[in-house]
C-alpha positions as CSV (number, residue, x, y, z in Angstrom):
1,M,14.0,-58.0,-155.1
2,S,12.0,-57.3,-158.3
3,S,13.0,-54.1,-160.0
4,D,9.4,-52.7,-159.8
5,L,9.8,-52.5,-156.0
6,Q,13.0,-50.4,-156.2
7,S,12.2,-46.7,-155.8
8,P,14.6,-44.1,-157.0
9,K,16.9,-42.5,-154.5
10,Q,15.3,-39.4,-153.0
11,S,17.0,-36.0,-152.6
12,H,16.1,-35.8,-148.9
13,P,18.2,-37.4,-146.1
14,S,17.3,-40.7,-144.6
15,P,16.5,-40.9,-140.8
16,A,19.3,-41.2,-138.4
17,K,17.5,-43.9,-136.4
18,L,14.1,-45.3,-135.5
19,A,13.2,-43.4,-132.3
20,H,10.1,-44.8,-130.6
21,A,6.8,-46.6,-130.9
22,V,3.5,-45.5,-129.4
23,F,0.7,-47.8,-128.5
24,R,-3.0,-46.9,-128.0
25,T,-4.9,-48.8,-125.4
26,T,-8.1,-48.6,-123.4
27,P,-8.1,-47.1,-119.9
28,D,-8.8,-50.5,-118.3
29,R,-5.8,-52.1,-120.1
30,Y,-3.4,-49.2,-119.5
31,E,-1.7,-50.6,-116.4
32,V,-1.2,-54.1,-117.8
33,M,0.3,-52.7,-121.0
34,V,2.7,-50.4,-119.1
35,N,3.8,-53.3,-116.9
36,F,4.2,-55.7,-119.8
37,Y,6.7,-53.3,-121.5
38,L,8.5,-52.4,-118.3
39,Q,9.1,-56.1,-117.6
40,T,9.9,-57.4,-121.1
41,L,12.3,-54.6,-121.9
42,N,13.6,-54.1,-118.4
43,A,12.7,-50.5,-118.9
44,S,11.9,-47.5,-116.6
45,I,9.3,-44.8,-116.7
46,R,10.7,-41.5,-117.8
47,H,7.5,-39.6,-117.4
48,E,3.9,-40.6,-116.6
49,D,0.5,-39.0,-116.2
50,P,-1.0,-41.9,-114.3
51,G,-3.8,-43.7,-116.1
52,K,-3.3,-41.6,-119.2
53,I,0.1,-41.8,-120.7
54,A,3.5,-43.3,-119.9
55,F,6.9,-42.8,-121.6
56,L,9.3,-45.7,-121.2
57,S,13.0,-46.1,-122.1
58,F,15.7,-48.7,-121.7
59,D,18.7,-46.7,-122.9
60,E,19.9,-43.2,-123.4
61,E,16.8,-42.2,-125.5
62,H,14.3,-40.1,-123.6
63,H,11.6,-42.6,-124.6
64,R,11.5,-45.7,-126.8
65,I,7.9,-46.7,-126.0
66,A,4.8,-44.7,-125.0
67,I,1.5,-46.1,-123.8
68,V,-1.6,-43.9,-124.3
69,A,-5.0,-44.6,-122.8
70,V,-7.8,-43.5,-125.1
71,P,-11.4,-43.9,-124.0
72,G,-13.8,-45.5,-126.4
73,L,-11.3,-47.6,-128.4
74,I,-12.5,-50.9,-129.8
75,V,-10.3,-53.9,-128.8
76,P,-10.4,-56.8,-131.4
77,A,-11.6,-60.1,-130.0
78,P,-9.1,-62.9,-129.9
79,D,-11.0,-64.8,-132.7
80,D,-11.2,-61.8,-135.0
81,L,-9.6,-62.3,-138.4
82,P,-6.1,-60.8,-138.8
83,R,-6.1,-57.2,-140.0
84,A,-3.7,-55.3,-142.3
85,G,-1.3,-53.2,-140.3
86,L,1.6,-53.5,-138.0
87,D,2.8,-57.0,-137.5
88,H,5.6,-56.6,-134.9
89,I,8.4,-54.4,-133.6
90,A,11.9,-55.8,-132.8
91,F,14.5,-55.2,-130.2
92,T,18.2,-56.3,-130.6
93,Y,20.3,-57.7,-127.7
94,K,24.1,-57.6,-127.6
95,N,24.7,-61.4,-127.5
96,L,23.1,-64.8,-127.1
97,T,23.7,-64.8,-123.3
98,Q,21.6,-61.6,-122.9
99,L,18.8,-63.1,-125.0
100,A,18.9,-66.4,-123.0
101,Q,18.8,-64.4,-119.7
102,L,15.7,-62.6,-121.0
103,Y,14.0,-65.8,-121.9
104,V,14.6,-67.4,-118.5
105,S,13.7,-64.2,-116.6
106,L,10.3,-63.9,-118.3
107,R,9.6,-67.7,-118.2
108,D,10.3,-67.8,-114.4
109,R,8.8,-64.4,-113.4
110,Q,6.8,-64.4,-110.1
111,N,3.5,-63.1,-111.6
112,G,3.3,-66.0,-114.0
113,P,5.4,-67.3,-116.9
114,L,5.6,-65.3,-120.1
115,K,6.8,-67.6,-122.9
116,P,7.5,-66.8,-126.6
117,I,4.9,-67.7,-129.2
118,W,7.7,-68.4,-131.7
119,S,11.4,-69.3,-131.1
120,V,13.2,-69.2,-134.5
121,N,16.5,-68.8,-136.1
122,H,15.7,-66.6,-139.2
123,G,19.3,-66.9,-140.5
124,P,20.2,-63.2,-140.0
125,T,18.9,-63.3,-136.4
126,T,18.0,-65.6,-133.6
127,S,14.6,-64.4,-132.4
128,L,12.0,-64.9,-129.6
129,Y,8.6,-63.5,-130.4
130,Y,6.1,-62.5,-127.6
131,R,2.6,-61.0,-127.6
132,D,1.7,-58.0,-125.5
133,P,-1.7,-57.8,-123.7
134,Q,-3.4,-56.5,-126.9
135,G,-1.9,-59.1,-129.2
136,I,0.8,-57.0,-130.8
137,K,4.0,-59.1,-131.3
138,I,7.4,-58.0,-130.2
139,E,10.6,-59.7,-131.5
140,M,13.6,-60.0,-129.2
141,Q,16.6,-60.8,-131.3
142,V,20.4,-61.3,-131.6
143,D,22.3,-60.7,-134.9
144,N,23.8,-63.9,-136.1
145,F,26.5,-62.3,-138.2
146,G,29.5,-60.2,-137.1
147,T,28.8,-57.5,-139.6
148,M,25.8,-56.0,-141.4
149,E,27.6,-56.7,-144.7
150,E,27.6,-60.5,-143.9
151,A,24.0,-60.4,-142.9
152,D,23.1,-58.5,-146.1
153,A,25.0,-61.0,-148.2
154,Y,23.2,-63.9,-146.5
155,M,19.8,-62.4,-147.2
156,K,20.7,-61.9,-150.9
157,G,21.8,-65.6,-151.2
158,G,20.1,-68.8,-152.2
159,E,19.6,-70.3,-148.7
160,F,17.5,-67.3,-147.5
161,A,15.6,-67.2,-150.8
162,E,14.7,-70.9,-150.3
163,N,13.6,-70.3,-146.7
164,P,13.0,-66.7,-145.7
165,M,11.0,-67.7,-142.6
166,G,13.5,-69.7,-140.5
167,V,13.9,-72.8,-138.4
168,E,12.4,-73.3,-134.9
169,F,14.4,-74.2,-131.8
170,D,13.6,-75.3,-128.3
171,P,14.2,-72.3,-126.1
172,D,14.6,-74.3,-122.9
173,E,17.4,-76.5,-124.3
174,W,18.9,-73.5,-126.1
175,S,19.0,-71.3,-123.0
176,R,20.4,-74.1,-120.8
177,E,23.4,-74.6,-123.0
178,I,24.1,-70.9,-123.3
179,L,23.7,-70.0,-119.6
180,A,25.8,-73.0,-118.5
181,K,28.7,-71.1,-120.0
182,M,27.8,-67.7,-118.6
183,K,30.6,-65.9,-116.7
184,P,30.0,-65.1,-113.0
185,D,29.4,-61.4,-113.8
186,G,26.6,-62.4,-116.2
187,S,28.6,-61.7,-119.4
188,E,29.0,-63.9,-122.5
189,G,31.0,-67.1,-121.7
190,L,30.6,-68.9,-125.1
191,S,33.6,-69.4,-127.3
192,V,33.7,-68.0,-130.8
193,E,33.2,-71.5,-132.2
194,E,30.2,-72.1,-129.9
195,I,28.6,-68.8,-130.9
196,K,29.0,-69.7,-134.6
197,R,27.5,-73.1,-134.1
198,L,24.5,-71.8,-132.1
199,S,24.0,-68.9,-134.6
200,K,24.1,-71.0,-137.7
201,R,20.6,-71.8,-139.0
202,P,20.0,-75.5,-139.9
203,D,19.2,-76.2,-143.5
204,I,15.7,-77.7,-143.7
205,G,15.0,-77.0,-147.3
206,P,12.3,-74.8,-148.8
207,R,9.8,-73.0,-146.4
208,S,7.5,-70.2,-147.3
209,S,4.8,-70.2,-144.5
210,L,4.6,-69.0,-141.0
211,P,3.7,-71.3,-138.1
212,P,-0.1,-71.8,-137.5
213,G,-1.5,-69.1,-135.2
214,F,1.4,-66.8,-135.5
215,I,-0.5,-64.1,-137.4
């Protein structure tokens, strides 16, 4: 990172965590937005004023996602040029088996398949990207390194500098191999060696561009 992007350490404390994200939507899209995040995150509604606002969570936090219906909003058309602003938010899973289970569950859901728009090994993470009904991207990921120190060292190294984008993979083939080893109780069945092999990003040389249509 260039030195001009390094800000001096501030005197105030850093946040303890990233708490939640809130999405505005139009009243006619409210229900489909709520259902999208309920399904993709396997979340539950903690509080709702039907048709107006819903608070969703998937863990001990009182809410991680909120959906707010606001009359009069302008929804960008699919062919609009990309705008500056939020690109995506990311959610981390415990292991490869959980991420593979998510992929298959969404792919095979009864109300129609939901498939990732990008399946990629970034190096630090193995990631599946989806679009919500308003076009906002969400990243479902697994950390590829055992510690944050290892991931940080990788991101500071030459391989990541040469290709900070990642390498695509076939999610059907990937999930089949992982779930074939899943234990009867649904837990991780891969060996340490298999996890290392599946987590290691292939070396394809320099890459600096995102796939067409991703933005």
